[in-house]
C-alpha positions in Angstrom: 21.4 8.0 29.2 19.6 6.0 31.6 16.6 4.2 29.8 15.4 3.0 33.4 14.5 6.2 34.5 10.5 6.6 35.0 9.1 8.8 32.5 7.0 11.1 34.6 5.3 14.4 33.4 8.4 16.2 35.6 11.2 14.2 33.5 9.3 14.7 30.0 9.0 18.4 30.7 12.4 19.4 32.1 14.8 16.3 31.7 13.8 14.5 28.8 17.6 13.8 28.1 18.1 11.2 30.8 16.4 8.7 28.1 16.6 10.5 24.9 19.8 11.8 23.5 22.4 11.3 21.0 21.3 10.8 17.2 17.7 10.1 17.8 17.5 13.3 20.1 19.1 15.1 17.2 17.0 14.0 14.3 13.8 14.5 16.2 14.8 18.2 17.7 16.0 19.2 14.3 12.7 18.4 12.8 10.9 20.3 15.6 13.4 23.7 15.1 12.3 23.5 11.4 8.9 23.2 12.1 9.2 26.0 14.5 10.8 28.2 11.4 8.0 27.0 9.1 5.3 28.1 11.4 7.2 31.3 12.2 7.1 32.0 8.4 3.3 32.0 8.4 3.1 34.7 11.1 6.3 36.5 10.2 8.3 35.5 13.7 11.8 35.3 13.8 13.9 33.5 16.3 16.8 36.1 15.8 19.1 34.8 18.7 19.3 32.1 21.2 16.4 33.7 23.4 15.1 36.3 21.3 11.9 36.2 19.4 10.4 39.1 17.3 7.5 39.5 14.8 6.8 41.5 11.6 9.5 41.4 9.2 9.1 39.4 5.9 11.8 37.2 4.7 12.4 34.2 2.3 11.3 30.7 3.8 15.0 29.6 4.2 16.0 32.6 6.4 13.1 31.5 8.9 14.5 27.8 8.9 17.9 29.0 9.2 17.6 31.0 12.2 16.5 28.3 14.4 19.7 26.0 13.3 22.2 28.8 13.9 20.6 29.6 17.3 21.0 25.7 18.0 24.6 25.4 16.8 25.9 28.9 18.5 24.9 27.5 21.9 25.6 23.8 21.5 29.2 24.5 20.1 30.0 27.0 23.0 28.7 24.5 25.7 30.5 21.6 24.1 33.8 23.6 24.3 33.0 24.8 28.0 31.8 21.1 29.0 35.3 19.9 27.8 37.1 22.6 29.7 35.3 21.9 33.0 34.1 18.1 32.9 36.1 15.6 34.8 34.6 12.9 32.8 34.5 11.8 29.1 31.1 12.5 27.2 30.0 12.3 23.6 29.7 15.2 21.4 26.7 13.9 19.9 25.0 14.0 23.2 25.4 17.7 23.7 24.2 18.5 19.9 21.4 16.4 20.2 20.1 17.4 23.6 20.4 21.0 23.0 18.6 20.7 20.0 15.9 19.0 21.8 15.9 22.0 24.5 14.6 24.2 21.6 11.5 22.4 21.1 9.2 25.1 23.2 10.0 27.5 20.1 7.3 25.6 18.3 4.8 26.6 21.1 6.1 30.1 20.8 5.6 30.2 16.8 2.0 28.8 17.2 1.0 31.4 19.7 2.3 34.4 17.5 0.3 33.1 14.4 -2.8 35.1 16.4 -4.0 37.7 14.2 -5.1 39.8 17.4 -1.6 39.6 18.7 0.1 40.9 15.4 -2.6 43.5 14.9 -2.1 45.1 18.5 1.7 44.7 18.3 1.9 46.5 15.0 -0.7 49.2 16.1 1.3 49.8 19.4 4.6 50.2 17.7 3.0 52.7 14.9 1.3 54.9 17.7 4.4 54.9 19.7 6.5 56.1 16.6 4.0 58.8 15.5 4.0 59.9 19.4 0.1 59.3 19.4 -2.3 58.9 22.3 -2.5 55.1 22.6 -5.8 53.7 21.2 -6.4 49.7 21.2 -9.0 47.0 20.8 -9.3 45.5 24.2 -9.8 42.1 23.0 -6.8 42.4 20.9 -4.8 43.9 23.9 -5.7 40.9 26.2 -4.9 38.7 23.6 -1.3 40.1 22.9 -0.6 40.3 26.7 -1.8 36.3 26.8 0.7 35.3 24.1 3.6 37.5 25.6 2.7 35.3 28.9 3.0 32.0 26.6 6.2 33.4 25.3 7.8 34.3 28.8 6.9 30.7 30.0 8.2 29.0 27.0 11.6 30.8 27.1 11.9 30.0 30.9 11.2 26.5 30.2 13.7 26.4 27.3 16.6 27.8 29.5 15.6 25.3 32.1 16.0 22.5 29.3 19.3 24.1 28.2 20.8 23.9 31.5 19.6 20.4 32.3 21.0 19.2 28.8 24.2 20.8 29.5 24.4 19.5 33.2 23.4 15.7 32.2 25.2 15.6 29.1 28.5 17.0 29.9 28.3 15.3 33.5 28.8 18.6 35.3 27.0 20.1 38.6 27.1 22.8 41.2 28.1 26.3 41.0 30.9 25.8 38.3 28.3 24.4 36.1 25.8 27.1 36.7 28.3 29.8 36.4 29.9 28.2 33.0 26.2 27.7 31.6 25.3 31.4 32.3 28.6 32.7 30.8 28.3 30.4 27.7 24.6 31.5 27.3 25.8 35.1 27.0 28.6 34.3 24.5 26.0 32.2 22.4 23.6 35.2 22.2 26.0 37.4 20.9 27.3 34.8 18.2 24.0 33.9 17.4 23.3 37.6 16.6 26.1 37.8 14.4 25.1 34.7 12.6 21.5 35.9 12.1 23.0 39.3 10.8 24.9 37.4 8.3 22.1 35.4 7.3 20.1 38.6 6.9 22.6 40.1 4.8 22.5 36.9 2.3 18.7 37.3 2.4 18.5 41.0 1.4 21.5 40.2 -1.5 19.7 37.2 -2.8 16.2 37.3 -4.8 13.4 36.3 -2.8 11.5 33.1 -3.4 8.1 32.3 -2.7 7.5 32.2 1.3 4.1 30.9 2.6 1.4 33.8 2.6 3.9 36.3 2.6 4.8 35.8 -1.2 7.5 37.4 -3.0 7.5 36.4 -6.6 9.2 37.3 -9.8 7.8 40.5 -11.7 6.7 42.2 -8.6 8.9 44.4 -6.3 10.3 42.6 -3.3 8.5 44.6 -0.8 5.3 43.7 -2.2 3.3 40.5 -1.2 0.2 38.7 -1.7 -2.4 38.8 1.2 -5.1 36.8 -0.5 -5.3 35.2 -3.8 -2.4 33.5 -5.8 1.1 35.2 -6.9 0.2 34.3 -10.6 -2.8 36.6 -10.2 -0.5 39.8 -10.6 2.1 41.1 -12.8 4.3 44.3 -12.8 5.6 45.7 -16.3 7.0 48.9 -16.7 5.9 50.3 -13.4 2.3 49.0 -13.9 0.7 46.7 -11.8 -2.0 44.3 -13.2 -4.4 42.1 -11.4 -6.8 39.3 -12.5 -9.1 37.2 -10.4 -11.9 34.5 -11.1 -11.6 33.2 -7.8 -12.8 36.0 -5.5 -10.6 38.3 -3.8 -6.8 38.9 -4.4 -4.9 41.7 -2.7 -1.3 42.7 -3.6 0.1 44.7 -0.6 3.4 46.7 0.3 5.1 45.5 3.2 5.7 48.8 4.6 3.3 50.0 7.2 1.7 53.3 7.3 -0.4 55.4 9.7 -1.2 58.9 8.0 -0.9 58.5 4.3 -2.2 59.0 0.6 -2.2 56.6 -2.1 -2.9 57.2 -5.6 -2.9 55.8 -9.0 -4.4 55.7 -12.3 -6.7 52.9 -12.2 -8.5 51.2 -15.0 -10.7 48.0 -15.5 -12.6 46.5 -18.5 -14.9 44.3 -16.2 -15.3 44.8 -12.8 -13.2 46.9 -10.4 -9.8 48.4 -9.5 -9.5 49.1 -6.0 -7.0 50.6 -3.4 -6.6 49.6 0.4 -5.4 51.4 3.6 -4.3 50.1 6.8 -4.5 46.3 6.1 -3.7 44.3 9.2 -4.0 41.2 6.8 -6.5 40.2 4.2 -9.6 40.3 6.4 -9.1 43.5 8.2 -8.5 47.2 6.6 -10.2 49.8 4.5 -10.8 49.5 0.9 -12.0 52.2 -1.6 -13.7 50.1 -4.5 -13.9 51.7 -8.0 -16.3 50.3 -10.3 -16.7 52.3 -13.8 -20.1 52.4 -15.8 -20.5 50.0 -18.6 -18.6 47.0 -16.6 -20.6 43.9 -15.9 -20.1 44.6 -12.2 -21.7 48.0 -12.8 -24.9 46.8 -14.6 -27.9 49.0 -13.5 -25.7 50.8 -11.0 -23.6 53.4 -12.9 -20.0 54.3 -11.9 -19.3 53.6 -8.1 -17.0 54.3 -5.5 -17.4 52.5 -2.4 -15.6 52.8 0.9 -15.6 49.8 2.8 -14.3 48.7 6.2 -13.3 45.1 6.5 -13.1 43.6 9.8 -12.5 40.0 10.7 -13.3 39.2 6.9 -16.7 40.9 7.1 -17.3 44.1 5.3 -19.3 47.2 6.0 -20.0 50.3 3.7 -18.7 53.5 5.2 -19.8 55.6 2.3 -21.1 55.4 -1.2 -20.6 57.5 -4.3 -22.6 56.9 -7.7 -22.7 58.8 -10.9 -23.7 57.1 -14.1 -21.5 58.0 -17.0 -18.4 59.1 -15.0 -16.3 56.6 -16.4 -16.0 53.7 -19.1 -14.6 50.5 -19.2 -10.9 50.5 -19.7 -10.6 54.2 -19.1 -7.8 55.5 -16.6 -8.9 57.6 -13.7 -6.8 58.9 -10.9 -8.0 57.6 -7.8 -6.6 58.6 -4.5 -7.2 57.2 -0.9 -6.1 59.3 2.1 -6.1 58.3 5.8 -5.3 61.2 8.5 -6.3 60.0 12.0 -9.7 58.8 11.8 -10.4 60.6 8.8 -10.8 58.7 5.5 -11.2 60.4 2.1 -11.4 59.2 -1.4 -11.0 61.5 -4.5 -11.4 61.2 -7.9 -9.5 62.9 -10.6 -8.5 65.4 -7.7 -12.0 65.9 -6.4 -13.1 64.4 -3.1 -16.1 62.1 -3.7 -16.1 60.4 -0.1 -15.5 61.1 3.4 -15.8 59.0 6.3 -14.7 58.8 10.0 -13.7 55.4 11.7 -10.9 55.0 14.4 -10.8 51.1 14.0 -7.2 50.8 12.3 -4.6 53.6 13.1 -2.0 51.8 10.8 -1.1 49.1 8.5 -0.2 48.1 4.9 -1.3 49.5 1.6 -2.8 47.6 -1.3 -4.3 46.9 -4.5 -7.4 44.7 -4.8 -9.2 43.0 -7.7 -12.3 40.9 -7.0 -14.0 38.4 -9.8 -15.8 35.0 -10.2 -16.1 32.8 -13.2 -19.2 34.3 -14.1 -17.7 37.9 -14.2 -13.7 38.0 -14.1 -11.9 41.1 -12.9 -8.8 42.5 -14.7 -7.5 45.8 -12.6 -4.7 48.1 -13.8 -2.9 50.4 -11.5 -0.1 52.9 -13.1 1.6 55.9 -11.6 1.4 54.7 -8.1 2.3 57.1 -5.7 2.5 57.1 -1.6 3.0 60.0 0.5 
C-alpha cells in the first residue's frame, strides 16, 4: 500500500486501501463489523447476505454479530481465489481479507439509520396491511422517515460495493474488463454462499437456548417468543403457564414477538396491590394500546373503586380513550377474566364476558401483544396472568 498518497476526502471514502491494509485494516474493520451487528441487534436489523439488510426478526446477540463476519468471509475468500486465478502479480492474503473487511464499514450507518422507531413502525404496519389485504393507512411522518432511511440504505450499499471493487482491484493488482467481470461473478457467488451461511446460523439459533440480547431480551423461565420491551428481565417469571410481573420502578412490559392485526387477547388477571394490564398493537414500549385493570381495595384504587382504563400510548405519552368504574367489582388477589379485542379501528374490553369499554382509534393497525405491570417504591405492583389465549 502507498503511504504517500494524499488523504483526500475522495480517497478516504472510496479508496482507503491505498494507505490502510493488512493487519491494521483487518483489526479496525472487524471492530466496525461487530459494531454494526451490535447496533443491528438493538433495532432487530439483520445483514443476512453480502448485500442484504432486513429488519424485524428477534435473535440472540451472537447471531447478529455472526452475520457480518459470515458475509465478510464469504466475499473475501471468493475474491481471494478469483484474484489468484486472474492476477499476474503476487499479493498478500492479509491485504484481501483486511480491505474487504474495511469495505463493510458502511453497514454501521445502515444499522444506525434503521434504529429509527418511525422506520420500524411504518415497515411493520405496511407489511401487516399487505398481508391482510387492507387499504393502505399510514402516518405521514413515519412514511417520510421510512423512505429517507431506505434512501440512506441504498446510498450505503452503492458505497459499499464501490469499496469492495476498489479493494479487489487494489489488493489483487487487477484492472480492466476482466477485473470487473470477475468481481461481478464473485459477488453473485458470495451472495449465494452468504445466504447458505446465514441459514446455517439461523438453524443453530433456533436450536439453541436464547441468551439475553439487548432490548429484545429472551431469558430463562419465559417462553422464547416473549421479550421485555420496558423494565428488566428479572421483573417477570413464568411457572405452570402463569406469567407473574413485579415492578417498583415504573412501567414494565412483557410482549410476544409475534405481530397481530385483528386479534383478541384474554387472560385471568389478578393483583394484590396495583394493576394487571393487557396491551395490543404495540410498536414498542412507547406506542400502542393498553387495557389497565385496577381492582377495588388496592392502594392503586384508593377512592376510585375498581377501574378499567383503555389507554393509547403514543411517543410515550398516554391518552385515555375510555374509562369504566364500579366499586366492589373485584378485590385484591381475586382473578377476573379480562379480554382485549382489536378489529380494524374498533377496540373493545370485556370483563368476565361482558363488554365494559369500547373505543375507536386508527392510529395503530397492527403490532405486538403484551402484559404490563406498573409500580413504584411507594406502591409496588404485582400482577398475575394465567390462561392466556390469543385468537
